[in-house]
N, CA, C and O atoms as a Tripos MOL2 file, in Angstrom:
@<TRIPOS>MOLECULE
protein
  244   243    61     0     0
PROTEIN
NO_CHARGES

@<TRIPOS>ATOM
      1 N          13.7740   29.2660    0.6810 N.3       1 MET1
      2 CA         12.6530   28.7410   -0.0500 C.3       1 MET1
      3 C          12.6830   27.2230   -0.1280 C.2       1 MET1
      4 O          11.6320   26.5870   -0.0560 O.2       1 MET1
      5 N          13.8520   26.6330   -0.2720 N.am      2 SER2
      6 CA         13.8990   25.1860   -0.4350 C.3       2 SER2
      7 C          13.5050   24.4670    0.8540 C.2       2 SER2
      8 O          12.9870   23.3520    0.8020 O.2       2 SER2
      9 N          13.7420   25.0840    1.9960 N.am      3 ALA3
     10 CA         13.3540   24.4530    3.2540 C.3       3 ALA3
     11 C          11.8350   24.3380    3.3510 C.2       3 ALA3
     12 O          11.3220   23.3630    3.8980 O.2       3 ALA3
     13 N          11.1220   25.3160    2.8290 N.am      4 THR4
     14 CA          9.6610   25.2640    2.8570 C.3       4 THR4
     15 C           9.1340   24.1800    1.9290 C.2       4 THR4
     16 O           8.2050   23.4570    2.2890 O.2       4 THR4
     17 N           9.7070   24.0600    0.7520 N.am      5 SER5
     18 CA          9.2340   23.0400   -0.1860 C.3       5 SER5
     19 C           9.6160   21.6440    0.2880 C.2       5 SER5
     20 O           8.8590   20.6970    0.0760 O.2       5 SER5
     21 N          10.7850   21.4940    0.9320 N.am      6 ASP6
     22 CA         11.1720   20.1870    1.4780 C.3       6 ASP6
     23 C          10.2240   19.7660    2.5920 C.2       6 ASP6
     24 O           9.8440   18.5990    2.6860 O.2       6 ASP6
     25 N           9.8430   20.7240    3.4370 N.am      7 ASP7
     26 CA          8.9220   20.4250    4.5330 C.3       7 ASP7
     27 C           7.5430   20.0230    3.9970 C.2       7 ASP7
     28 O           6.9040   19.1130    4.5250 O.2       7 ASP7
     29 N           7.1060   20.6960    2.9690 N.am      8 ALA8
     30 CA          5.7920   20.4000    2.3950 C.3       8 ALA8
     31 C           5.7730   19.0340    1.7280 C.2       8 ALA8
     32 O           4.7560   18.3410    1.7770 O.2       8 ALA8
     33 N           6.8640   18.6360    1.1130 N.am      9 SER9
     34 CA          6.8910   17.3270    0.4650 C.3       9 SER9
     35 C           7.1610   16.2030    1.4730 C.2       9 SER9
     36 O           6.8420   15.0440    1.2080 O.2       9 SER9
     37 N           7.7370   16.5370    2.6100 N.am     10 ALA10
     38 CA          8.0510   15.5080    3.6080 C.3      10 ALA10
     39 C           6.8370   15.1650    4.4700 C.2      10 ALA10
     40 O           6.7810   14.0760    5.0410 O.2      10 ALA10
     41 N           5.8710   16.0690    4.5750 N.am     11 ARG11
     42 CA          4.7050   15.8010    5.4240 C.3      11 ARG11
     43 C           3.8970   14.5830    4.9640 C.2      11 ARG11
     44 O           3.5950   13.7220    5.7910 O.2      11 ARG11
     45 N           3.5360   14.4760    3.6870 N.am     12 PRO12
     46 CA          2.7740   13.2820    3.2720 C.3      12 PRO12
     47 C           3.5600   11.9920    3.4670 C.2      12 PRO12
     48 O           2.9930   10.9610    3.8290 O.2      12 PRO12
     49 N           4.8800   12.0530    3.2240 N.am     13 ARG13
     50 CA          5.6960   10.8500    3.4070 C.3      13 ARG13
     51 C           5.7380   10.4540    4.8800 C.2      13 ARG13
     52 O           5.6400    9.2730    5.2150 O.2      13 ARG13
     53 N           5.8860   11.4500    5.7610 N.am     14 ARG14
     54 CA          5.9200   11.1570    7.1870 C.3      14 ARG14
     55 C           4.5870   10.5890    7.6570 C.2      14 ARG14
     56 O           4.5550    9.6450    8.4480 O.2      14 ARG14
     57 N           3.4830   11.1620    7.1720 N.am     15 ARG15
     58 CA          2.1580   10.6580    7.5420 C.3      15 ARG15
     59 C           1.9620    9.2220    7.0440 C.2      15 ARG15
     60 O           1.4040    8.3830    7.7520 O.2      15 ARG15
     61 N           2.4220    8.9530    5.8290 N.am     16 ARG16
     62 CA          2.3190    7.6010    5.2800 C.3      16 ARG16
     63 C           3.1260    6.6160    6.1130 C.2      16 ARG16
     64 O           2.6750    5.4990    6.3680 O.2      16 ARG16
     65 N           4.3220    7.0270    6.5410 N.am     17 MET17
     66 CA          5.1440    6.1490    7.3700 C.3      17 MET17
     67 C           4.5140    5.9250    8.7450 C.2      17 MET17
     68 O           4.6050    4.8260    9.2920 O.2      17 MET17
     69 N           3.8760    6.9540    9.3090 N.am     18 GLU18
     70 CA          3.1940    6.7810   10.5930 C.3      18 GLU18
     71 C           2.0160    5.8260   10.4630 C.2      18 GLU18
     72 O           1.7950    4.9890   11.3370 O.2      18 GLU18
     73 N           1.2610    5.9460    9.3800 N.am     19 ILE19
     74 CA          0.1430    5.0250    9.1600 C.3      19 ILE19
     75 C           0.6640    3.6090    8.9780 C.2      19 ILE19
     76 O           0.1000    2.6640    9.5300 O.2      19 ILE19
     77 N           1.7480    3.4510    8.2000 N.am     20 PHE20
     78 CA          2.3370    2.1260    8.0180 C.3      20 PHE20
     79 C           2.8120    1.5510    9.3500 C.2      20 PHE20
     80 O           2.5920    0.3720    9.6310 O.2      20 PHE20
     81 N           3.4620    2.3770   10.1700 N.am     21 ALA21
     82 CA          3.9420    1.9040   11.4660 C.3      21 ALA21
     83 C           2.7770    1.4940   12.3600 C.2      21 ALA21
     84 O           2.8520    0.4750   13.0470 O.2      21 ALA21
     85 N           1.7020    2.2760   12.3570 N.am     22 PHE22
     86 CA          0.5220    1.9310   13.1510 C.3      22 PHE22
     87 C          -0.0830    0.6160   12.6900 C.2      22 PHE22
     88 O          -0.4000   -0.2470   13.5090 O.2      22 PHE22
     89 N          -0.2450    0.4610   11.3850 N.am     23 LEU23
     90 CA         -0.8240   -0.7820   10.8670 C.3      23 LEU23
     91 C           0.0810   -1.9720   11.1350 C.2      23 LEU23
     92 O          -0.4020   -3.0580   11.4560 O.2      23 LEU23
     93 N           1.3900   -1.7800   11.0060 N.am     24 PHE24
     94 CA          2.3230   -2.8660   11.2800 C.3      24 PHE24
     95 C           2.2570   -3.2770   12.7430 C.2      24 PHE24
     96 O           2.2620   -4.4670   13.0580 O.2      24 PHE24
     97 N           2.1940   -2.2870   13.6460 N.am     25 LEU25
     98 CA          2.1060   -2.6080   15.0720 C.3      25 LEU25
     99 C           0.8070   -3.3200   15.4060 C.2      25 LEU25
    100 O           0.8140   -4.2960   16.1560 O.2      25 LEU25
    101 N          -0.3170   -2.8430   14.8560 N.am     26 THR26
    102 CA         -1.6060   -3.4240   15.2170 C.3      26 THR26
    103 C          -1.8710   -4.7390   14.5190 C.2      26 THR26
    104 O          -2.5760   -5.5820   15.0740 O.2      26 THR26
    105 N          -1.3370   -4.9570   13.3220 N.am     27 ALA27
    106 CA         -1.6430   -6.1670   12.5700 C.3      27 ALA27
    107 C          -0.5870   -7.2540   12.7150 C.2      27 ALA27
    108 O          -0.8860   -8.4250   12.4790 O.2      27 ALA27
    109 N           0.6430   -6.9020   13.0960 N.am     28 VAL28
    110 CA          1.7150   -7.8950   13.1480 C.3      28 VAL28
    111 C           2.3010   -8.0250   14.5490 C.2      28 VAL28
    112 O           2.3430   -9.1240   15.1030 O.2      28 VAL28
    113 N           2.7480   -6.9280   15.1190 N.am     29 VAL29
    114 CA          3.4900   -6.9970   16.3760 C.3      29 VAL29
    115 C           2.5900   -7.3770   17.5460 C.2      29 VAL29
    116 O           2.9300   -8.2760   18.3150 O.2      29 VAL29
    117 N           1.4580   -6.7120   17.6930 N.am     30 MET30
    118 CA          0.5930   -7.0100   18.8380 C.3      30 MET30
    119 C           0.0200   -8.4370   18.8020 C.2      30 MET30
    120 O           0.0440   -9.1050   19.8360 O.2      30 MET30
    121 N          -0.4880   -8.9330   17.6750 N.am     31 PRO31
    122 CA         -0.9190  -10.3350   17.6660 C.3      31 PRO31
    123 C           0.2320  -11.3030   17.9460 C.2      31 PRO31
    124 O           0.0430  -12.3050   18.6350 O.2      31 PRO31
    125 N           1.4070  -11.0120   17.4240 N.am     32 ALA32
    126 CA          2.5520  -11.8860   17.6960 C.3      32 ALA32
    127 C           2.9070  -11.8780   19.1790 C.2      32 ALA32
    128 O           3.2220  -12.9230   19.7480 O.2      32 ALA32
    129 N           2.8600  -10.7090   19.8050 N.am     33 LEU33
    130 CA          3.1260  -10.6440   21.2450 C.3      33 LEU33
    131 C           2.0640  -11.3880   22.0430 C.2      33 LEU33
    132 O           2.3810  -12.0460   23.0330 O.2      33 LEU33
    133 N           0.8080  -11.2900   21.6210 N.am     34 ALA34
    134 CA         -0.2600  -11.9980   22.3220 C.3      34 ALA34
    135 C          -0.0670  -13.5100   22.2140 C.2      34 ALA34
    136 O          -0.1920  -14.2240   23.2090 O.2      34 ALA34
    137 N           0.2350  -13.9960   21.0230 N.am     35 VAL35
    138 CA          0.4660  -15.4340   20.8380 C.3      35 VAL35
    139 C           1.6910  -15.8830   21.6230 C.2      35 VAL35
    140 O           1.6740  -16.9490   22.2380 O.2      35 VAL35
    141 N           2.7460  -15.0860   21.6080 N.am     36 ALA36
    142 CA          3.9540  -15.4510   22.3440 C.3      36 ALA36
    143 C           3.7030  -15.4680   23.8520 C.2      36 ALA36
    144 O           4.2310  -16.3290   24.5570 O.2      36 ALA36
    145 N           2.9060  -14.5270   24.3480 N.am     37 THR37
    146 CA          2.6110  -14.4810   25.7810 C.3      37 THR37
    147 C           1.8020  -15.6910   26.2160 C.2      37 THR37
    148 O           2.1350  -16.3490   27.2020 O.2      37 THR37
    149 N           0.7390  -15.9810   25.4760 N.am     38 VAL38
    150 CA         -0.1060  -17.1290   25.8320 C.3      38 VAL38
    151 C           0.6640  -18.4320   25.6580 C.2      38 VAL38
    152 O           0.5430  -19.3400   26.4800 O.2      38 VAL38
    153 N           1.4480  -18.5260   24.6010 N.am     39 GLY39
    154 CA          2.2300  -19.7380   24.3760 C.3      39 GLY39
    155 C           3.2910  -19.9560   25.4320 C.2      39 GLY39
    156 O           3.4920  -21.0840   25.8830 O.2      39 GLY39
    157 N           3.9730  -18.8980   25.8370 N.am     40 SER40
    158 CA          4.9950  -19.0680   26.8670 C.3      40 SER40
    159 C           4.3670  -19.4030   28.2170 C.2      40 SER40
    160 O           4.9390  -20.1730   28.9890 O.2      40 SER40
    161 N           3.1950  -18.8320   28.5120 N.am     41 TYR41
    162 CA          2.5090  -19.1980   29.7570 C.3      41 TYR41
    163 C           2.1090  -20.6820   29.7250 C.2      41 TYR41
    164 O           2.2760  -21.3920   30.7170 O.2      41 TYR41
    165 N           1.5880  -21.1390   28.5990 N.am     42 GLY42
    166 CA          1.2360  -22.5550   28.4680 C.3      42 GLY42
    167 C           2.4460  -23.4530   28.6170 C.2      42 GLY42
    168 O           2.3590  -24.5110   29.2410 O.2      42 GLY42
    169 N           3.5690  -23.0520   28.0580 N.am     43 LEU43
    170 CA          4.7930  -23.8430   28.1850 C.3      43 LEU43
    171 C           5.2490  -23.9020   29.6340 C.2      43 LEU43
    172 O           5.6750  -24.9570   30.1060 O.2      43 LEU43
    173 N           5.1670  -22.7870   30.3420 N.am     44 VAL44
    174 CA          5.5710  -22.7570   31.7580 C.3      44 VAL44
    175 C           4.6670  -23.6760   32.5820 C.2      44 VAL44
    176 O           5.1530  -24.4270   33.4270 O.2      44 VAL44
    177 N           3.3630  -23.6220   32.3420 N.am     45 VAL45
    178 CA          2.4320  -24.4890   33.0790 C.3      45 VAL45
    179 C           2.7070  -25.9480   32.7530 C.2      45 VAL45
    180 O           2.6890  -26.7900   33.6510 O.2      45 VAL45
    181 N           2.9590  -26.2640   31.4950 N.am     46 TRP46
    182 CA          3.2280  -27.6400   31.0810 C.3      46 TRP46
    183 C           4.4950  -28.1690   31.7630 C.2      46 TRP46
    184 O           4.5080  -29.2930   32.2650 O.2      46 TRP46
    185 N           5.5520  -27.3640   31.7790 N.am     47 ILE47
    186 CA          6.7980  -27.7950   32.4260 C.3      47 ILE47
    187 C           6.5960  -27.9360   33.9300 C.2      47 ILE47
    188 O           7.1050  -28.8750   34.5420 O.2      47 ILE47
    189 N           5.8510  -27.0020   34.5290 N.am     48 TYR48
    190 CA          5.5660  -27.1090   35.9620 C.3      48 TYR48
    191 C           4.8030  -28.4020   36.2700 C.2      48 TYR48
    192 O           5.1040  -29.0770   37.2550 O.2      48 TYR48
    193 N           3.8290  -28.7450   35.4460 N.am     49 GLN49
    194 CA          3.0500  -29.9570   35.6870 C.3      49 GLN49
    195 C           3.8660  -31.2180   35.4360 C.2      49 GLN49
    196 O           3.5770  -32.2610   36.0230 O.2      49 GLN49
    197 N           4.8870  -31.1460   34.5690 N.am     50 MET50
    198 CA          5.7670  -32.3010   34.4020 C.3      50 MET50
    199 C           6.5730  -32.5360   35.6800 C.2      50 MET50
    200 O           6.8680  -33.6790   36.0310 O.2      50 MET50
    201 N           6.9260  -31.4550   36.3710 N.am     51 ILE51
    202 CA          7.7340  -31.5770   37.5860 C.3      51 ILE51
    203 C           6.8470  -31.8750   38.7870 C.2      51 ILE51
    204 O           7.1470  -32.7870   39.5580 O.2      51 ILE51
    205 N           5.7630  -31.1300   38.9620 N.am     52 ALA52
    206 CA          4.9450  -31.2270   40.1730 C.3      52 ALA52
    207 C           3.7830  -32.1990   40.0420 C.2      52 ALA52
    208 O           3.1450  -32.5140   41.0460 O.2      52 ALA52
    209 N           3.4910  -32.6780   38.8660 N.am     53 GLY53
    210 CA          2.3480  -33.5590   38.6760 C.3      53 GLY53
    211 C           1.1070  -32.7800   38.2950 C.2      53 GLY53
    212 O           1.0530  -31.5600   38.4530 O.2      53 GLY53
    213 N           0.1010  -33.4960   37.7880 N.am     54 PRO54
    214 CA         -1.1230  -32.8190   37.3630 C.3      54 PRO54
    215 C          -1.8880  -32.2590   38.5460 C.2      54 PRO54
    216 O          -1.7170  -32.7140   39.6770 O.2      54 PRO54
    217 N          -2.7440  -31.2550   38.2810 N.am     55 PRO55
    218 CA         -3.5230  -30.6850   39.3830 C.3      55 PRO55
    219 C          -4.6060  -31.6480   39.8710 C.2      55 PRO55
    220 O          -5.0060  -32.5670   39.1560 O.2      55 PRO55
    221 N          -5.0610  -31.4270   41.0680 N.am     56 GLY56
    222 CA         -6.1210  -32.2610   41.6340 C.3      56 GLY56
    223 C          -5.6650  -32.9150   42.9110 C.2      56 GLY56
    224 O          -4.5160  -32.7650   43.3250 O.2      56 GLY56
    225 N          -6.5700  -33.6410   43.5340 N.am     57 PRO57
    226 CA         -6.1880  -34.3180   44.7770 C.3      57 PRO57
    227 C          -5.2200  -35.4480   44.5030 C.2      57 PRO57
    228 O          -5.2190  -36.0120   43.4090 O.2      57 PRO57
    229 N          -4.3920  -35.7900   45.4860 N.am     58 PRO58
    230 CA         -3.4640  -36.9030   45.2710 C.3      58 PRO58
    231 C          -4.2250  -38.2230   45.1560 C.2      58 PRO58
    232 O          -5.3140  -38.3530   45.7160 O.2      58 PRO58
    233 N          -3.6780  -39.1930   44.4480 N.am     59 PRO59
    234 CA         -4.3670  -40.4770   44.3040 C.3      59 PRO59
    235 C          -4.4740  -41.1980   45.6570 C.2      59 PRO59
    236 O          -3.5840  -41.0670   46.4980 O.2      59 PRO59
    237 N          -5.5500  -41.9490   45.8670 N.am     60 PRO60
    238 CA         -5.6860  -42.6850   47.1510 C.3      60 PRO60
    239 C          -4.6540  -43.7920   47.2590 C.2      60 PRO60
    240 O          -4.2200  -44.3590   46.2560 O.2      60 PRO60
    241 N          -4.2690  -44.0890   48.4880 N.am     61 HIS61
    242 CA         -3.2570  -45.1320   48.7160 C.3      61 HIS61
    243 C          -3.9050  -46.4360   48.9750 C.2      61 HIS61
    244 O          -3.2180  -47.4340   49.1900 O.2      61 HIS61
@<TRIPOS>BOND
     1     1     2 1
     2     2     3 1
     3     3     4 2
     4     3     5 am
     5     5     6 1
     6     6     7 1
     7     7     8 2
     8     7     9 am
     9     9    10 1
    10    10    11 1
    11    11    12 2
    12    11    13 am
    13    13    14 1
    14    14    15 1
    15    15    16 2
    16    15    17 am
    17    17    18 1
    18    18    19 1
    19    19    20 2
    20    19    21 am
    21    21    22 1
    22    22    23 1
    23    23    24 2
    24    23    25 am
    25    25    26 1
    26    26    27 1
    27    27    28 2
    28    27    29 am
    29    29    30 1
    30    30    31 1
    31    31    32 2
    32    31    33 am
    33    33    34 1
    34    34    35 1
    35    35    36 2
    36    35    37 am
    37    37    38 1
    38    38    39 1
    39    39    40 2
    40    39    41 am
    41    41    42 1
    42    42    43 1
    43    43    44 2
    44    43    45 am
    45    45    46 1
    46    46    47 1
    47    47    48 2
    48    47    49 am
    49    49    50 1
    50    50    51 1
    51    51    52 2
    52    51    53 am
    53    53    54 1
    54    54    55 1
    55    55    56 2
    56    55    57 am
    57    57    58 1
    58    58    59 1
    59    59    60 2
    60    59    61 am
    61    61    62 1
    62    62    63 1
    63    63    64 2
    64    63    65 am
    65    65    66 1
    66    66    67 1
    67    67    68 2
    68    67    69 am
    69    69    70 1
    70    70    71 1
    71    71    72 2
    72    71    73 am
    73    73    74 1
    74    74    75 1
    75    75    76 2
    76    75    77 am
    77    77    78 1
    78    78    79 1
    79    79    80 2
    80    79    81 am
    81    81    82 1
    82    82    83 1
    83    83    84 2
    84    83    85 am
    85    85    86 1
    86    86    87 1
    87    87    88 2
    88    87    89 am
    89    89    90 1
    90    90    91 1
    91    91    92 2
    92    91    93 am
    93    93    94 1
    94    94    95 1
    95    95    96 2
    96    95    97 am
    97    97    98 1
    98    98    99 1
    99    99   100 2
   100    99   101 am
   101   101   102 1
   102   102   103 1
   103   103   104 2
   104   103   105 am
   105   105   106 1
   106   106   107 1
   107   107   108 2
   108   107   109 am
   109   109   110 1
   110   110   111 1
   111   111   112 2
   112   111   113 am
   113   113   114 1
   114   114   115 1
   115   115   116 2
   116   115   117 am
   117   117   118 1
   118   118   119 1
   119   119   120 2
   120   119   121 am
   121   121   122 1
   122   122   123 1
   123   123   124 2
   124   123   125 am
   125   125   126 1
   126   126   127 1
   127   127   128 2
   128   127   129 am
   129   129   130 1
   130   130   131 1
   131   131   132 2
   132   131   133 am
   133   133   134 1
   134   134   135 1
   135   135   136 2
   136   135   137 am
   137   137   138 1
   138   138   139 1
   139   139   140 2
   140   139   141 am
   141   141   142 1
   142   142   143 1
   143   143   144 2
   144   143   145 am
   145   145   146 1
   146   146   147 1
   147   147   148 2
   148   147   149 am
   149   149   150 1
   150   150   151 1
   151   151   152 2
   152   151   153 am
   153   153   154 1
   154   154   155 1
   155   155   156 2
   156   155   157 am
   157   157   158 1
   158   158   159 1
   159   159   160 2
   160   159   161 am
   161   161   162 1
   162   162   163 1
   163   163   164 2
   164   163   165 am
   165   165   166 1
   166   166   167 1
   167   167   168 2
   168   167   169 am
   169   169   170 1
   170   170   171 1
   171   171   172 2
   172   171   173 am
   173   173   174 1
   174   174   175 1
   175   175   176 2
   176   175   177 am
   177   177   178 1
   178   178   179 1
   179   179   180 2
   180   179   181 am
   181   181   182 1
   182   182   183 1
   183   183   184 2
   184   183   185 am
   185   185   186 1
   186   186   187 1
   187   187   188 2
   188   187   189 am
   189   189   190 1
   190   190   191 1
   191   191   192 2
   192   191   193 am
   193   193   194 1
   194   194   195 1
   195   195   196 2
   196   195   197 am
   197   197   198 1
   198   198   199 1
   199   199   200 2
   200   199   201 am
   201   201   202 1
   202   202   203 1
   203   203   204 2
   204   203   205 am
   205   205   206 1
   206   206   207 1
   207   207   208 2
   208   207   209 am
   209   209   210 1
   210   210   211 1
   211   211   212 2
   212   211   213 am
   213   213   214 1
   214   214   215 1
   215   215   216 2
   216   215   217 am
   217   217   218 1
   218   218   219 1
   219   219   220 2
   220   219   221 am
   221   221   222 1
   222   222   223 1
   223   223   224 2
   224   223   225 am
   225   225   226 1
   226   226   227 1
   227   227   228 2
   228   227   229 am
   229   229   230 1
   230   230   231 1
   231   231   232 2
   232   231   233 am
   233   233   234 1
   234   234   235 1
   235   235   236 2
   236   235   237 am
   237   237   238 1
   238   238   239 1
   239   239   240 2
   240   239   241 am
   241   241   242 1
   242   242   243 1
   243   243   244 2
@<TRIPOS>SUBSTRUCTURE
     1 MET1         2 RESIDUE 1 A MET
     2 SER2         6 RESIDUE 1 A SER
     3 ALA3        10 RESIDUE 1 A ALA
     4 THR4        14 RESIDUE 1 A THR
     5 SER5        18 RESIDUE 1 A SER
     6 ASP6        22 RESIDUE 1 A ASP
     7 ASP7        26 RESIDUE 1 A ASP
     8 ALA8        30 RESIDUE 1 A ALA
     9 SER9        34 RESIDUE 1 A SER
    10 ALA10       38 RESIDUE 1 A ALA
    11 ARG11       42 RESIDUE 1 A ARG
    12 PRO12       46 RESIDUE 1 A PRO
    13 ARG13       50 RESIDUE 1 A ARG
    14 ARG14       54 RESIDUE 1 A ARG
    15 ARG15       58 RESIDUE 1 A ARG
    16 ARG16       62 RESIDUE 1 A ARG
    17 MET17       66 RESIDUE 1 A MET
    18 GLU18       70 RESIDUE 1 A GLU
    19 ILE19       74 RESIDUE 1 A ILE
    20 PHE20       78 RESIDUE 1 A PHE
    21 ALA21       82 RESIDUE 1 A ALA
    22 PHE22       86 RESIDUE 1 A PHE
    23 LEU23       90 RESIDUE 1 A LEU
    24 PHE24       94 RESIDUE 1 A PHE
    25 LEU25       98 RESIDUE 1 A LEU
    26 THR26      102 RESIDUE 1 A THR
    27 ALA27      106 RESIDUE 1 A ALA
    28 VAL28      110 RESIDUE 1 A VAL
    29 VAL29      114 RESIDUE 1 A VAL
    30 MET30      118 RESIDUE 1 A MET
    31 PRO31      122 RESIDUE 1 A PRO
    32 ALA32      126 RESIDUE 1 A ALA
    33 LEU33      130 RESIDUE 1 A LEU
    34 ALA34      134 RESIDUE 1 A ALA
    35 VAL35      138 RESIDUE 1 A VAL
    36 ALA36      142 RESIDUE 1 A ALA
    37 THR37      146 RESIDUE 1 A THR
    38 VAL38      150 RESIDUE 1 A VAL
    39 GLY39      154 RESIDUE 1 A GLY
    40 SER40      158 RESIDUE 1 A SER
    41 TYR41      162 RESIDUE 1 A TYR
    42 GLY42      166 RESIDUE 1 A GLY
    43 LEU43      170 RESIDUE 1 A LEU
    44 VAL44      174 RESIDUE 1 A VAL
    45 VAL45      178 RESIDUE 1 A VAL
    46 TRP46      182 RESIDUE 1 A TRP
    47 ILE47      186 RESIDUE 1 A ILE
    48 TYR48      190 RESIDUE 1 A TYR
    49 GLN49      194 RESIDUE 1 A GLN
    50 MET50      198 RESIDUE 1 A MET
    51 ILE51      202 RESIDUE 1 A ILE
    52 ALA52      206 RESIDUE 1 A ALA
    53 GLY53      210 RESIDUE 1 A GLY
    54 PRO54      214 RESIDUE 1 A PRO
    55 PRO55      218 RESIDUE 1 A PRO
    56 GLY56      222 RESIDUE 1 A GLY
    57 PRO57      226 RESIDUE 1 A PRO
    58 PRO58      230 RESIDUE 1 A PRO
    59 PRO59      234 RESIDUE 1 A PRO
    60 PRO60      238 RESIDUE 1 A PRO
    61 HIS61      242 RESIDUE 1 A HIS
């Protein structure tokens, strides 16, 4: 009998934790990953341009 009552009381808690995990992933983790991805790409381009020079045709001689 206790296994049935434990299962019944654990379902709402598990559902609440799944909702919390979903909201945490969608509101915190995914935006942070998006900002980190765009920021790291910008940093890579900036460092590349420091080494190779700005884009465009070479200056006339």
